[in-house]
C-alpha positions as CSV (number, residue, x, y, z in Angstrom):
1,M,23.1,-7.6,17.2
2,K,21.3,-4.9,15.2
3,P,17.5,-5.3,15.6
4,S,15.5,-6.2,12.5
5,A,13.1,-3.6,11.0
6,L,9.4,-4.3,11.6
7,G,6.3,-2.8,10.1
8,I,2.9,-3.2,11.8
9,Y,-0.3,-3.1,9.8
10,I,-3.6,-2.5,11.6
11,H,-6.6,-3.5,9.5
12,W,-10.0,-1.9,10.3
13,P,-12.6,-3.7,8.2
14,F,-15.6,-1.3,8.6
15,C,-16.7,1.2,6.0
16,R,-19.8,3.5,5.8
17,S,-20.5,1.9,2.4
18,K,-18.9,-0.6,0.0
19,C,-17.4,0.9,-3.1
20,P,-18.4,-1.0,-6.3
21,Y,-14.8,-1.6,-7.5
22,C,-13.5,-2.8,-4.1
23,D,-12.5,-6.4,-3.5
24,F,-10.8,-5.9,-0.2
25,Y,-12.0,-7.5,3.0
26,S,-14.4,-4.9,4.4
27,S,-17.9,-4.5,5.7
28,A,-20.5,-1.7,5.4
29,K,-22.0,-2.8,8.7
30,K,-21.5,-0.4,11.6
31,C,-19.0,-1.5,14.3
32,T,-21.0,-2.0,17.5
33,N,-18.1,-3.2,19.7
34,E,-15.2,-0.9,18.8
35,D,-13.7,-0.8,22.3
36,E,-13.8,-4.6,22.6
37,L,-12.1,-5.0,19.2
38,I,-9.4,-2.6,20.1
39,E,-8.7,-4.6,23.3
40,Q,-8.4,-7.7,21.1
41,Y,-6.0,-5.9,18.8
42,C,-3.8,-5.0,21.8
43,E,-3.9,-8.6,22.9
44,D,-2.9,-9.8,19.5
45,L,0.0,-7.4,19.5
46,Q,1.1,-8.8,22.8
47,Y,1.0,-12.3,21.3
48,Y,3.2,-11.5,18.3
49,R,5.6,-9.7,20.6
50,S,6.1,-13.0,22.5
51,L,7.2,-14.8,19.3
52,N,10.3,-12.6,18.4
53,D,12.2,-10.1,20.5
54,T,14.7,-9.0,17.9
55,Y,12.6,-6.3,16.2
56,Q,12.6,-2.5,16.1
57,V,9.4,-1.0,14.7
58,Q,9.9,1.4,11.8
59,S,6.3,2.0,10.7
60,I,2.7,1.6,11.7
61,F,-0.1,1.6,9.1
62,F,-3.8,1.9,9.8
63,G,-5.6,0.6,6.7
64,G,-9.0,-0.8,5.8
65,G,-11.8,-0.5,5.4
66,T,-12.0,3.0,6.8
67,P,-9.7,3.4,9.9
68,S,-10.6,7.0,10.2
69,L,-13.9,5.7,11.7
70,I,-11.9,4.5,14.7
71,K,-12.1,6.9,17.7
72,A,-8.9,8.9,18.0
73,E,-8.4,7.7,21.6
74,N,-8.4,4.1,20.3
75,I,-5.9,5.0,17.7
76,E,-3.7,6.4,20.4
77,K,-4.3,3.3,22.5
78,I,-2.9,1.0,19.8
79,I,0.1,3.2,19.1
80,N,0.9,3.3,22.9
81,Q,0.6,-0.5,23.0
82,I,3.0,-0.9,20.2
83,T,5.6,1.6,21.5
84,K,5.3,-0.1,24.9
85,L,5.9,-3.6,23.5
86,W,8.8,-2.9,21.0
87,P,11.7,-0.5,20.7
88,Y,11.0,1.8,17.8
89,K,12.9,4.1,15.5
90,T,13.1,7.8,16.3
91,N,11.6,8.6,12.9
92,L,8.7,6.1,13.4
93,E,6.2,6.6,10.5
94,I,2.6,6.3,11.6
95,S,0.2,6.3,8.6
96,L,-3.6,6.3,8.5
97,E,-6.0,6.0,5.6
98,A,-9.0,8.4,5.8
99,N,-12.0,9.3,3.7
100,P,-12.8,13.0,3.0
101,N,-16.2,12.8,4.7
102,T,-15.7,10.7,7.8
103,N,-17.7,13.6,9.4
104,Q,-16.0,13.7,12.8
105,P,-15.4,17.3,14.0
106,N,-11.7,18.0,14.3
107,L,-10.9,14.6,12.9
108,F,-7.5,15.3,11.5
109,K,-6.4,17.4,14.4
110,D,-7.5,14.6,16.7
111,L,-5.6,12.0,14.7
112,K,-2.4,14.2,14.8
113,M,-2.8,14.4,18.6
114,A,-3.2,10.6,18.8
115,G,0.2,10.2,17.2
116,V,-0.5,9.8,13.4
117,N,2.1,11.6,11.4
118,R,1.3,10.6,7.8
119,L,-2.3,10.9,6.5
120,S,-3.4,9.2,3.3
121,L,-6.7,10.4,1.8
122,G,-8.9,8.3,-0.4
123,V,-10.0,10.9,-2.9
124,Q,-10.1,8.6,-6.1
125,A,-11.5,11.3,-8.5
126,L,-11.5,15.0,-8.8
127,N,-14.9,15.5,-10.5
128,E,-18.4,14.9,-9.4
129,P,-19.6,12.5,-12.1
130,D,-16.7,10.1,-11.6
131,L,-17.0,10.3,-7.8
132,R,-20.6,9.1,-8.2
133,F,-19.6,6.4,-10.7
134,L,-17.0,5.1,-8.3
135,G,-19.5,4.9,-5.5
136,R,-17.8,7.5,-3.3
137,T,-19.9,9.0,-0.7
138,H,-18.1,12.3,-0.6
139,K,-18.5,15.3,-2.9
140,L,-15.6,17.1,-4.6
141,Q,-15.8,20.0,-2.2
142,D,-15.4,17.5,0.7
143,A,-12.2,16.2,-0.9
144,L,-10.8,19.7,-1.5
145,Q,-11.5,20.8,2.0
146,A,-10.0,17.6,3.5
147,I,-6.8,18.1,1.3
148,D,-6.5,21.6,2.5
149,E,-6.8,20.4,6.1
150,I,-4.3,17.6,5.9
151,T,-1.7,19.7,4.1
152,T,-2.0,22.2,6.9
153,I,-2.1,19.8,9.9
154,F,0.4,17.1,8.8
155,D,3.9,17.3,7.4
156,N,3.5,14.1,5.5
157,H,0.5,13.4,3.3
158,S,-0.8,11.5,0.3
159,I,-3.9,11.1,-1.8
160,D,-5.1,8.1,-3.8
161,L,-6.6,8.6,-7.3
162,I,-8.0,6.0,-9.7
163,Y,-7.5,6.4,-13.5
164,A,-8.5,4.4,-16.6
165,R,-12.2,4.8,-15.7
166,P,-14.6,3.7,-18.5
167,K,-14.7,6.3,-21.3
168,Q,-12.2,8.5,-19.5
169,K,-10.2,10.7,-21.9
170,L,-6.4,11.3,-21.6
171,S,-7.0,15.1,-21.5
172,E,-9.4,14.7,-18.6
173,W,-6.9,12.7,-16.7
174,Q,-4.1,15.1,-17.4
175,K,-6.3,17.9,-16.0
176,E,-6.8,15.9,-12.7
177,L,-3.0,15.2,-12.5
178,K,-2.2,18.9,-12.8
179,Q,-4.7,19.7,-10.1
180,A,-3.3,17.0,-7.8
181,V,0.3,18.3,-8.3
182,N,-0.9,21.8,-7.3
183,F,-2.2,20.7,-3.9
184,G,1.4,20.5,-2.6
185,L,1.2,17.0,-1.3
186,K,4.2,14.9,-0.4
187,H,3.0,11.8,-2.2
188,I,0.5,10.6,-4.8
189,S,-0.8,7.0,-5.3
190,L,-2.4,6.3,-8.6
191,Y,-4.2,3.0,-9.4
192,Q,-5.6,1.8,-12.7
193,L,-9.2,0.7,-12.4
194,T,-9.5,-3.0,-12.8
195,I,-12.8,-4.9,-12.6
196,E,-12.3,-7.6,-10.0
197,E,-14.5,-10.8,-9.7
198,N,-17.4,-10.6,-7.3
199,T,-17.4,-6.8,-7.1
200,V,-20.5,-4.8,-7.9
201,F,-18.8,-3.5,-11.1
202,A,-18.2,-7.1,-12.2
203,K,-21.8,-8.1,-11.5
204,K,-23.0,-5.1,-13.5
205,G,-20.8,-6.0,-16.4
206,I,-18.8,-2.7,-16.3
207,E,-16.1,-2.8,-18.9
208,P,-12.7,-1.3,-18.1
209,L,-11.0,1.3,-20.4
210,E,-9.4,-0.2,-23.5
211,E,-5.9,-1.4,-22.7
212,Q,-4.0,0.8,-25.1
213,A,-5.8,4.0,-23.8
214,A,-5.0,2.9,-20.2
215,T,-1.3,2.4,-21.2
216,E,-1.1,5.8,-22.7
217,M,-2.5,7.3,-19.5
218,Y,0.1,5.4,-17.4
219,I,3.0,6.6,-19.6
220,S,1.7,10.2,-19.5
221,T,1.4,10.0,-15.7
222,Q,5.0,8.8,-15.4
223,E,6.3,11.6,-17.6
224,Y,4.2,14.3,-15.9
225,L,4.8,13.4,-12.3
226,N,8.5,12.7,-12.8
227,S,9.0,16.2,-14.3
228,H,6.9,17.9,-11.6
229,G,8.5,17.0,-8.4
230,Y,7.0,13.5,-7.9
231,P,9.6,10.9,-8.9
232,Q,8.2,7.5,-9.4
233,Y,9.6,4.9,-6.9
234,E,7.0,2.1,-7.4
235,V,4.5,0.9,-10.0
236,S,1.7,3.1,-8.6
237,N,3.5,5.5,-6.2
238,F,5.2,8.8,-6.7
239,G,6.9,11.3,-4.4
240,L,8.2,10.9,-0.9
241,P,8.4,7.1,-0.4
242,C,6.1,5.5,2.2
243,I,8.4,3.7,4.7
244,H,5.8,1.1,5.6
245,N,5.0,0.1,2.0
246,C,8.6,0.0,1.1
247,G,9.1,-2.5,3.8
248,Y,6.7,-4.8,2.0
249,W,8.4,-4.4,-1.3
250,Q,11.8,-5.0,0.1
251,G,10.8,-8.1,1.9
252,E,11.1,-6.8,5.5
253,D,9.0,-8.4,8.3
254,Y,5.6,-7.1,9.2
255,I,2.8,-8.0,11.6
256,G,-0.8,-7.9,10.5
257,I,-3.5,-7.2,13.1
258,G,-7.2,-7.5,12.2
259,A,-9.6,-9.8,10.3
260,G,-8.3,-8.8,6.8
261,A,-4.6,-8.6,7.7
262,H,-1.7,-10.9,7.1
263,G,2.0,-10.8,8.0
264,R,5.5,-12.2,7.5
265,I,7.6,-12.8,10.7
266,H,10.7,-14.7,11.7
267,I,10.6,-17.2,14.5
268,D,13.8,-19.1,15.2
269,N,15.3,-18.2,11.8
270,K,12.3,-19.5,9.9
271,I,9.9,-17.3,8.0
272,Y,6.1,-17.6,8.6
273,A,3.1,-16.2,6.9
274,T,0.5,-15.1,9.4
275,T,-3.2,-14.7,9.0
276,H,-6.1,-13.8,11.3
277,H,-6.5,-15.1,13.9
278,R,-3.0,-16.0,15.1
279,Q,-2.5,-18.5,12.3
280,L,1.1,-19.3,11.2
281,E,2.3,-21.2,8.2
282,E,6.0,-21.8,7.5
283,L,7.1,-20.7,4.1
284,T,9.5,-22.8,2.0
285,P,12.6,-21.1,0.6
286,Q,11.0,-21.4,-2.9
287,Q,7.7,-19.7,-1.7
288,R,9.7,-17.0,-0.1
289,A,11.8,-16.5,-3.2
290,E,8.8,-16.1,-5.4
291,E,7.1,-13.5,-3.3
292,L,10.4,-11.6,-3.0
293,I,10.5,-11.3,-6.8
294,I,6.8,-10.4,-7.0
295,M,7.2,-7.6,-4.5
296,G,10.8,-6.5,-5.3
297,L,10.2,-5.8,-9.0
298,R,7.4,-3.4,-8.1
299,I,10.0,-0.8,-7.0
300,L,12.2,1.0,-9.5
301,Q,15.4,0.2,-7.5
302,G,14.6,-3.4,-8.0
303,I,15.9,-6.5,-6.2
304,D,19.2,-6.5,-4.2
305,K,20.5,-10.0,-5.0
306,K,22.5,-10.3,-1.7
307,R,19.5,-9.3,0.3
308,F,17.4,-11.8,-1.6
309,E,19.8,-14.6,-0.8
310,K,19.8,-13.6,2.9
311,Q,16.0,-13.4,3.0
312,C,15.3,-16.8,1.4
313,G,18.5,-18.8,1.5
314,L,18.6,-19.3,-2.3
315,S,21.0,-17.9,-4.9
316,F,19.1,-15.3,-7.0
317,D,20.9,-16.3,-10.2
318,T,20.2,-20.0,-9.6
319,F,16.5,-19.5,-8.7
320,I,15.4,-17.4,-11.7
321,N,15.0,-18.6,-15.3
322,Q,18.2,-17.3,-16.9
323,K,17.1,-17.9,-20.5
324,N,14.0,-15.8,-20.0
325,L,16.0,-13.2,-18.1
326,E,18.4,-12.7,-21.1
327,L,15.5,-12.4,-23.5
328,M,13.8,-9.7,-21.3
329,I,17.1,-7.8,-21.0
330,K,17.3,-7.7,-24.8
331,Q,13.7,-6.5,-25.0
332,N,14.6,-3.6,-22.6
333,L,12.3,-4.8,-20.0
334,L,14.9,-5.4,-17.3
335,I,18.3,-4.0,-16.3
336,N,20.6,-6.5,-14.8
337,S,23.9,-5.9,-12.9
338,Q,26.1,-7.9,-10.6
339,N,24.2,-6.8,-7.5
340,N,20.8,-5.8,-8.7
341,L,17.9,-6.5,-11.1
342,R,15.4,-3.8,-11.8
343,P,12.6,-3.1,-14.2
344,T,12.7,-0.4,-16.9
345,S,9.8,2.0,-17.5
346,Q,8.8,-0.3,-20.3
347,G,9.1,-3.3,-18.1
348,L,6.7,-1.8,-15.5
349,L,3.9,-2.1,-18.2
350,V,4.2,-5.9,-18.4
351,L,5.3,-6.6,-14.8
352,N,3.1,-9.6,-14.3
353,K,4.4,-11.4,-17.4
354,I,8.0,-10.6,-16.3
355,I,7.5,-12.2,-12.9
356,E,5.8,-15.2,-14.4
357,D,8.7,-15.8,-16.8
358,L,11.4,-15.3,-14.2
359,C,9.8,-17.8,-11.8
360,C,8.9,-20.5,-14.2
């Protein structure tokens, strides 16, 4: 029997400071018991290994928070624990998110030695005023130096940028895009600034960029990156696909370790949602089907209907709202074939509405 692909997400909740737009689970408090937490992570990995022995690990992702604050020897310890517990693919992707100013000497070289082979850098903006507005603690020069280092040390690398900042002009964003392309990165992630409840921005009454202007930026981004060596493969992602994140979008199983992590794993042919700490909840076929649609339509290749049925046990054509599907096809929001349903470029702009109408 061919082993099932598995991703493993390691969540490190600690940051040096909390960004005003961030609504992720994280803490600006200093971690005072790192070695103990790493031991707990290793024990949790052992626990999840005991629940299913049919997996082969294809990716490991250290996210946060700021996982570049973890000592390199502890990163290596977790990687060694995973590769000891599970068989893994020869091209195992090991990603880690880092900030440009973690301020550890030889940080990136140490991470490479620990086993990390894909580095994602949280840059967010390429000018000083917007870095300050976004609450980033690094300077532009820190980001440029870090980008130069990761493109030298790693073969696979990415940066995150945030667009649609208040009062941001299209020409200013296009200048940043051009600069990002010139770095020679393998991958670029671009996220529209949204004001989430209970964030510092929300409490301050910060208003997002007007919707039409944000849409123009998104369309311009698609056109520019697709024509400059960064083909779009997901709503917010361009370039060489991230194996780990593609696993999420294609409905593959993954284990989440850490206080802010969750997972999806199979036990005895049933699918379970997992949360910290070692909590499992069985998903109904309907719940599983809905999340497969939510995730699957994020990628440009869309949803494979046969895989959908295998993953949730329901017929794709029976589950979705056919009347609304036909309407959205006529509106050029979706492309439907016998084996696949995928969004058009226009459909990506209204993806939440599409998902809602398909699942109602």
